[in-house]
N, C-alpha and C positions, 0 to 999 in steps of 0.2 A: 363602680363601673357607671359612666353615664348611659344614659338611653342613647344617646349619638353614638358612642363607641361600641355598643351592642348591634345598632343597625349595620353601622359600617362591617363589625365581624361577621354578622349575619348575611350580609351581601356576598362579602368574601367565600364564605362557604358555599353559599348558594350559585355563585358563580364557578366554584371549583367542582361543585357536581354536577353542574351543568355540560361543565368541560369533558368530565369524566364521562357522565353519559353518552356524550357525542363520540369518544374514542371507544365505547364498549358496544357501538352497533356494528353488528355482523357485517364482514364485508357484502355478502351476498345481497344484503338490503341496500346497500348503498350503489350497488350496479343496476338496480331498476331503473329506468328509463324517467319514470316519472319522478321518483325523489334526485335523481341526478338533475333533473330540470326545476323543479323546484329549489333544490339547493343553488342552482347557477341564478334564478331569479330573485331569492330571498334577498339578498343584500343590495340588491338593485331598489327592491321596494322598500327596503327599510331606509335605504339612502334618502330617496324621494320624499319619504314620510318625513324624516329630520328636515330636510330642506326646505318643505311646505311648512312646517311648523317654525322654524328660525324665520323665514320671510314673512308670515303672514299674523305671527301671532304679536297679540299688544295684551294689553291689560285685560284679561278676560273676554276679550274681543278681536275680532279679525280687523287688522290694520293695512290698508295699501298705502305704500309710501315709497320710499327711493329704494328699498329692498327688492321691490317688485321689478322696478326698471332696471336693476342690476341682474337680478335673474334672468328678465328677458333677452338683456345684453349677453348673458352667459348663453343662453340657448341659442341666440343667432349665431353667435360665434361658434359653436360647438356644430350646428349645421354647415357652417363654412368649412368647418374641419380645421379649425385654428388650434396653433398648439396649446396646452393646457395652461401655460403659463400667461399666454396672452389672453386665453379665457378668463383667467381670475383677475388679472390687472384690468382688462376691459369692463369685467363686471364691476370691480370696486369703483374704477373711475366714473363709469356712468352713475353709480349711485352718488359718489362724491360730488360729482358735478350736478346734480340734480337738488341735493341737499343745500347746495352752495346756492343755486338759484331760486330755491324755494325759501 
């Protein structure tokens, strides 16, 4: 068996055990206000980190390009309370038009 398949199987087992650990937490622990607040905010923080990496990541350095302008357009549209589809299309169109212009 190759090292790649061992890594895939190991990651799968790790994910299963992590899910099992989450399901094994007693309910009284989950009802604590601090745990509830962290559980509510953790997905937002993870998503923000993923967006930042995807927008600014380059070849081992930070890159400022059309992706950042698209993110800026998305933020403005979200602040204007635009529907999600409008936000996605607006961000993509902004990045595409900027790449076309440059």
